[in-house]
C-alpha positions in Angstrom: 141.8 284.8 101.0 138.2 286.0 100.4 137.1 289.4 101.6 134.2 287.7 103.4 133.9 284.0 104.0 130.7 282.6 105.5 130.5 279.0 106.5 127.5 276.8 107.8 125.4 279.8 108.9 122.2 278.9 110.5 119.6 281.4 111.9 116.4 280.3 113.6 113.5 282.3 114.9 112.0 280.9 118.1 108.3 281.9 118.0 105.1 280.9 119.9 104.2 278.7 116.9 107.5 276.9 117.0 111.0 277.2 115.5 111.3 278.8 112.1 114.6 277.8 110.3 115.1 281.0 108.3 118.7 280.1 107.3 120.2 276.7 107.5 123.8 275.7 106.8 124.5 278.5 104.3 128.0 279.1 103.0 129.3 281.6 100.5 132.3 283.9 99.9 132.9 287.3 98.3 136.2 288.5 96.9 137.4 292.1 96.6 136.0 293.6 93.4 133.5 290.8 92.9 129.7 290.9 92.9 127.9 287.9 94.4 124.1 287.8 93.8 121.9 286.0 96.3 118.5 285.3 94.7 115.3 283.6 95.8 111.6 284.4 96.5 110.4 286.3 99.5 110.9 284.2 102.6 113.9 282.3 101.1 116.2 283.6 103.8 118.5 285.7 101.6 118.1 289.0 103.5 118.2 287.2 107.0 121.5 285.6 106.0 123.1 289.0 105.2 121.4 290.9 108.1 122.7 288.4 110.6 126.3 289.2 109.6 125.9 292.7 110.9 123.8 292.0 114.0 120.7 293.4 112.3 118.2 290.6 113.1 116.0 291.0 116.2 117.4 288.8 119.0 115.1 287.4 120.4 113.2 285.9 118.6 116.1 285.4 116.2 119.2 283.4 117.1 122.3 282.5 115.3 122.6 278.8 115.9 125.9 278.1 114.2 128.4 279.1 111.6 131.3 281.6 111.1 131.6 284.8 109.0 135.2 285.7 108.6 136.0 289.3 107.7 139.5 290.6 108.1 140.4 287.7 110.4 137.5 288.5 112.7 134.4 286.3 113.0 131.4 288.7 112.7 129.1 286.2 114.3 131.1 286.2 117.5 132.0 289.9 117.5 131.1 292.1 120.4 128.5 294.9 120.0 131.3 297.5 119.9 133.2 295.6 117.3 130.2 295.2 115.1 129.4 298.9 115.4 132.9 299.7 114.3 132.6 297.4 111.3 129.0 298.3 110.4 128.7 301.5 108.4 132.5 301.8 108.1 134.0 298.7 106.5 130.7 296.9 105.6 127.8 299.1 104.5 124.3 298.4 103.5 121.8 299.8 101.0 118.3 298.9 102.1 115.3 298.2 99.8 113.1 301.2 100.8 115.2 304.4 101.2 112.2 306.4 102.4 111.9 304.3 105.5 115.7 304.4 106.1 116.2 308.2 105.7 115.3 310.4 108.7 112.4 312.6 107.5 113.3 315.3 110.1 116.9 315.7 108.8 118.1 317.1 105.5 120.0 314.8 103.2 123.3 316.6 103.8 123.0 316.5 107.6 122.4 312.7 107.5 125.4 312.1 105.2 127.9 314.1 107.2 127.2 312.3 110.5 129.5 309.3 109.9 132.3 311.6 108.8 132.0 313.9 111.8 131.4 311.2 114.5 133.5 308.4 113.0 136.2 310.1 111.0 136.5 313.3 113.1 136.1 315.6 110.1 135.2 319.2 110.7 131.7 320.1 109.5 133.1 322.2 106.7 135.4 319.4 105.4 132.5 316.8 105.8 130.2 319.0 103.8 132.8 319.3 101.0 133.2 315.5 100.9 129.4 314.9 100.9 128.9 317.3 98.0 131.7 315.5 96.1 130.0 312.1 96.8 126.5 313.4 95.8 128.0 314.4 92.5 129.7 311.0 92.2 126.4 309.2 92.6 124.7 311.3 90.0 122.6 313.8 91.9 122.3 317.1 90.1 123.1 320.3 91.8 124.7 318.6 94.8 125.4 321.9 96.6 121.8 322.9 96.6 120.4 319.4 97.2 122.7 319.1 100.2 120.0 321.0 102.1 117.0 319.1 100.6 114.7 316.9 102.6 114.1 313.3 101.8 110.5 313.9 100.7 111.8 316.4 98.1 113.8 313.6 96.4 112.3 311.2 93.8 112.6 307.5 94.5 115.7 307.2 92.3 117.3 310.2 93.9 116.6 308.8 97.4 118.2 305.5 96.4 121.3 307.4 95.1 121.4 309.3 98.5 121.3 305.9 100.2 124.2 304.6 98.1 126.1 307.8 98.9 125.5 307.2 102.6 126.8 303.6 102.2 129.9 304.7 100.4 130.7 307.8 102.5 133.1 305.8 104.7 134.7 304.0 101.7 133.8 300.5 102.8 135.4 297.3 101.6 132.1 295.5 101.2 128.7 296.8 100.1 125.5 294.8 100.7 122.6 295.9 98.5 119.2 294.6 99.5 116.8 294.8 96.5 118.1 298.3 95.7 116.1 298.6 92.5 112.8 297.0 93.3 109.8 298.9 91.9 112.0 301.6 90.3 111.4 302.6 86.7 113.6 300.8 84.1 115.5 304.0 83.3 116.2 304.7 86.9 116.9 301.1 87.6 119.5 301.1 84.8 121.1 304.3 86.2 121.3 302.8 89.7 122.8 299.5 88.5 125.4 301.3 86.3 126.2 303.5 89.3 126.9 300.5 91.5 129.0 298.8 88.8 131.1 302.0 88.2 131.6 302.7 91.9 132.6 299.1 92.5 135.2 299.2 89.7 136.5 302.6 90.8 136.8 301.6 94.5 137.5 297.9 94.0 134.9 296.9 96.6 133.1 293.6 97.1 129.3 293.6 96.5 126.6 291.3 97.8 123.5 292.0 95.7 120.2 290.6 97.1 117.4 290.3 94.6 114.4 288.4 93.3 114.8 290.0 89.9 116.9 287.6 87.8 117.0 289.9 84.8 118.8 292.4 86.9 121.1 289.8 88.4 122.2 288.6 85.0 123.5 292.0 84.0 125.3 292.6 87.2 126.7 289.6 89.1 129.8 287.5 88.7 128.6 284.6 90.9 125.0 283.6 91.9 123.7 281.8 94.9 120.1 280.5 94.7 118.2 280.2 98.0 115.0 278.3 98.8 113.4 277.8 102.2 116.6 278.9 104.0 119.0 276.7 102.1 121.3 277.1 99.1 120.0 274.9 96.3 122.4 276.0 93.6 125.4 278.2 93.0 127.7 279.0 90.1 128.9 281.7 87.7 126.2 283.9 86.3 126.8 282.6 82.7 126.7 278.9 83.8 123.6 279.3 86.0 121.5 281.2 83.4 122.5 279.0 80.5 122.3 275.6 82.2 120.4 275.7 85.5 120.5 272.4 87.3 118.1 272.6 90.2 114.3 272.6 89.5 113.8 275.7 91.7 116.3 277.7 89.6 114.6 276.5 86.5 111.2 277.6 87.8 112.6 281.1 88.7 114.1 281.5 85.2 111.0 280.2 83.5 108.9 282.8 85.3 110.8 285.7 83.7 108.4 287.4 81.2 109.8 286.9 77.7 108.5 287.3 74.2 105.2 288.8 73.1 101.5 288.0 73.5 99.8 286.3 70.6 97.5 289.2 69.7 94.1 288.7 68.0 92.7 291.3 65.7 89.9 293.3 67.3 89.1 295.5 64.3 85.5 294.3 64.4 85.1 294.9 68.1 83.2 298.0 69.4 84.9 300.7 71.3 84.2 300.3 75.0 86.0 303.3 76.5 86.9 306.5 74.6 89.1 309.2 76.1 89.4 312.6 74.3 91.5 315.5 75.4 91.4 314.5 79.0 93.3 317.0 81.3 93.8 316.7 85.0 95.7 319.4 87.0 97.0 319.6 90.6 98.1 322.5 92.6 101.9 322.7 93.2 102.5 324.2 96.7 106.2 324.9 95.9 105.5 327.0 92.8 101.9 328.0 93.9 100.8 327.2 90.3 98.7 324.4 88.9 100.5 321.7 86.9 99.0 319.3 84.4 99.5 315.7 85.6 97.5 314.6 82.5 97.7 316.8 79.5 95.2 316.3 76.7 95.2 312.5 76.7 93.2 310.8 73.9 92.8 307.1 73.1 90.2 304.4 72.6 89.9 300.9 74.2 88.1 298.1 72.4 86.0 295.4 74.0 88.2 292.5 75.2 91.4 294.4 74.7 94.3 294.8 77.1 95.9 298.2 76.6 99.3 298.8 78.2 100.2 302.2 79.6 103.9 302.7 80.2 106.1 305.5 81.4 108.3 306.5 84.4 107.1 307.5 87.8 105.5 310.9 87.7 104.6 310.6 84.0 100.8 310.7 84.9 99.9 307.0 84.3 98.1 306.4 87.6 96.4 309.8 87.5 95.1 309.1 84.0 93.7 305.7 85.2 92.0 307.3 88.2 90.7 310.2 86.1 89.0 307.8 83.7 87.2 306.2 86.6 86.3 309.6 88.2 88.4 308.8 91.3 90.3 312.0 90.5 88.4 315.0 89.1 89.5 316.0 85.6 89.8 319.6 84.5 88.6 319.2 81.0 88.1 316.6 78.2 85.8 313.7 77.7 85.5 310.0 78.9 82.8 307.9 77.3 81.8 304.4 78.4 79.7 302.6 75.8 79.1 306.0 74.2 77.8 307.6 77.5 79.7 310.6 78.8 80.9 309.9 82.4 83.5 312.6 82.9 82.5 315.0 85.6 79.7 312.9 87.0 79.1 313.1 90.8 79.7 310.1 93.1 76.0 309.4 93.1 75.7 309.6 89.4 78.8 307.3 89.0 77.4 304.5 91.2 75.5 302.6 88.4 78.7 302.6 86.4 80.9 301.3 89.3 79.9 297.7 88.8 81.0 297.9 85.2 84.3 299.8 85.8 86.7 298.7 88.6 90.3 299.3 89.6 93.2 297.1 90.9 95.5 299.2 93.0 99.3 298.9 93.2 99.6 298.2 96.9 97.0 295.7 98.0 97.9 296.0 101.6 97.1 299.7 101.8 94.0 299.3 99.7 92.5 296.5 101.7 90.7 297.3 105.0 92.8 295.7 107.8 89.6 295.3 109.9 87.6 293.4 107.3 87.9 289.7 106.7 88.3 288.4 103.2 84.6 287.5 103.2 83.6 291.0 104.1 86.0 292.5 101.5 84.7 290.4 98.6 81.0 290.6 99.7 81.1 294.5 100.1 80.9 295.4 96.3 78.1 292.8 95.8 76.1 294.3 98.7 76.7 297.9 97.6 75.5 297.2 94.1 72.6 295.0 95.2 73.8 292.2 93.0 73.2 289.3 95.4 70.7 288.5 98.1 71.9 287.6 101.6 71.4 283.9 101.0 73.4 284.1 97.7 76.4 286.1 99.1 78.3 283.2 100.6 78.2 281.1 97.4 79.1 284.2 95.4 82.2 284.9 97.6 83.3 281.3 97.4 83.0 281.5 93.6 85.2 284.6 93.5 87.8 282.9 95.7 87.8 279.9 93.4 88.3 282.3 90.4 91.3 284.0 91.9 92.9 280.8 93.3 92.3 281.3 97.1 91.3 278.4 99.4 87.8 278.7 100.7 89.1 278.0 104.2 90.8 281.5 104.1 87.4 283.2 104.1 87.5 284.4 107.7 91.2 285.6 107.6 92.4 289.2 107.7 94.7 290.9 105.2 97.8 290.7 107.5 97.6 286.9 107.5 98.3 286.7 103.8 101.5 287.0 101.6 101.9 289.8 99.1 100.8 287.6 96.2 97.7 286.4 98.1 96.7 289.9 99.0 97.0 290.9 95.3 94.6 287.9 94.5 92.2 289.3 97.1 92.4 292.8 95.5 91.8 291.2 92.0 88.9 289.2 93.4 87.3 292.4 94.8 87.7 294.1 91.4 86.1 291.2 89.5 83.3 290.6 92.1 80.8 292.7 90.2 81.7 291.1 86.9 82.9 294.4 85.3 83.6 295.0 81.6 86.5 297.4 82.2 89.3 297.3 84.7 92.2 299.7 85.4 95.1 297.6 86.7 97.6 300.0 88.3 101.1 298.2 88.6 99.4 295.0 89.8 102.6 293.0 89.9 105.1 295.7 91.0 107.7 294.3 93.5 106.3 290.8 93.5 108.7 287.8 93.1 109.0 286.6 89.6 107.1 283.3 90.3 104.3 285.1 92.1 104.3 287.8 89.3 103.8 285.1 86.7 100.9 283.5 88.7 99.1 286.9 89.0 99.7 287.7 85.3 98.4 284.2 84.3 95.4 284.8 86.6 94.6 288.2 85.0 94.8 286.8 81.5 92.6 283.9 82.5 90.0 286.3 84.0 90.1 288.5 80.9 89.3 285.5 78.7 86.7 284.0 81.1 84.8 287.2 81.8 85.5 289.0 78.4 87.2 291.9 80.3 88.8 294.9 78.8 91.8 296.3 80.7 94.0 299.4 81.0 97.3 297.8 82.3 99.6 300.4 83.9 103.2 299.4 84.4 106.8 300.5 84.3 107.9 296.9 83.6 108.2 296.7 79.8 108.8 292.9 79.7 105.5 292.4 81.5 103.6 294.8 79.2 105.0 293.0 76.2 103.8 289.7 77.5 100.2 290.6 78.3 99.2 293.7 76.2 97.6 293.9 72.8 98.5 297.6 72.3 100.7 300.1 74.2 100.5 303.8 75.1 103.7 305.5 76.0 103.3 308.5 78.4 105.7 311.1 79.7 105.1 314.4 81.5 101.4 314.0 81.3 101.2 313.5 77.6 100.7 310.4 75.4 103.7 310.4 73.1 103.2 307.3 71.1 100.8 304.4 70.7 100.6 301.2 68.7 100.4 297.4 68.6 102.8 296.0 71.1 105.2 294.2 68.8 105.2 297.0 66.2 106.1 299.5 68.8 108.9 297.2 70.2 110.3 296.7 66.7 110.1 300.2 65.5 109.6 302.9 68.2 109.1 306.4 66.8 109.5 308.7 69.8 112.9 309.3 71.4 111.5 308.7 74.9 110.1 305.3 73.8 113.5 304.4 72.5 115.1 305.4 75.8 112.6 303.2 77.7 113.2 300.2 75.5 117.0 300.5 75.5 116.9 300.6 79.3 114.8 297.5 79.4 117.0 295.6 77.0 120.0 296.1 79.3 118.1 294.2 82.1 117.0 291.2 80.0 
């Protein structure tokens, strides 16, 4: 008998706009020691299906319409609140996508971890602390005794995810549900988290449900795969069979969207240098040490006209700070940035204004970078008005032209950011960046955490705009497969320093620096 057996599960949301069939007639099972991956795009119903098993969907508007979910001879869908509370966090545990929103910022890591042991297992606080320190060591957190008293904000993203896994495993569950646990993590951290899950599963012989839109990750981890689209299962099978011979068009579309291979690079030896960075250093004040630290340390490189230059490295390596320093969005300490031979480093906001229409930025999170009180028309019209590029009578036509360029329907023009999906918001952010027809764009993780199909659409859009408007781009990313697919050359950055640079395929074939080799080996595991 399976550890968990779900049959004909249907979950609907009853809203003012009608009934949304989030999950419809979904069936799957998980055995002890097995990993089942549930894949699909955002809105496919994969998370709702798993959340409903533990009573974690809001009711109302959510309602479980039908189905059974048998776990240890009990139907979870018909279990009482007390029964579910006994199962949840004890026999079935969950690792959520964003650990920062799940960890209590007002409690230390150790205090949060000992709670289930003290209140559910009746451990003494001393015994609970010993067990937590053991588990923190097991999930790979260095200096577990001192980190026991650390606060969530003092942990990196990878460490917070490890703490969440420790929290899920503290009660030694029989089933672990991991909801996008590696989304937006660096490849090296992603590899560590996946290896951790695999090792803990083997050691403890637990069942795992792994929810993800990242098919490269799923391929390296799962035994069985279920593919969901619009609330329904469209295909299922062993990982090997599904990846080698997908049957359903939707599965084929997902697999085709995975970045693979290299860009066909054209020689730009004859092109003029557009942006030249020499010895650029940017420092910040560290409150914990009361000393300045160099986020960017003596960075130097040149970007030719029409070139896409990749900038890769882990979180904290200084990639985003370098991009912002080039555009004078962060004040640099020393060094030079020249645009078309003109020195722009250290210019005031007023002095930079004429350059802004030529140099733009696409930010990582479009939702936080878009003004929630401005319609799409206002957002796209703003840079045109500020730079005086269009008259009042020309603005409407110009905005419609931008929307056409980035693939947004003109009928959306009076909508607000919250009315759009993540991919559509990123299109708006790209539209705003290209509105002034710039020559140079810094794209900071523009496809991070997007579904593979949406990611492919955005990357195709960027390549199309580069070709159409003869753009040059600094493309910042931790996703090496994406960088390989879109960039002409690559810079590798770590601890504020550029360690290596070269043509994309040459660097992939023969990396010189040990750090580059580590990044590439981690990415190969996930392909």
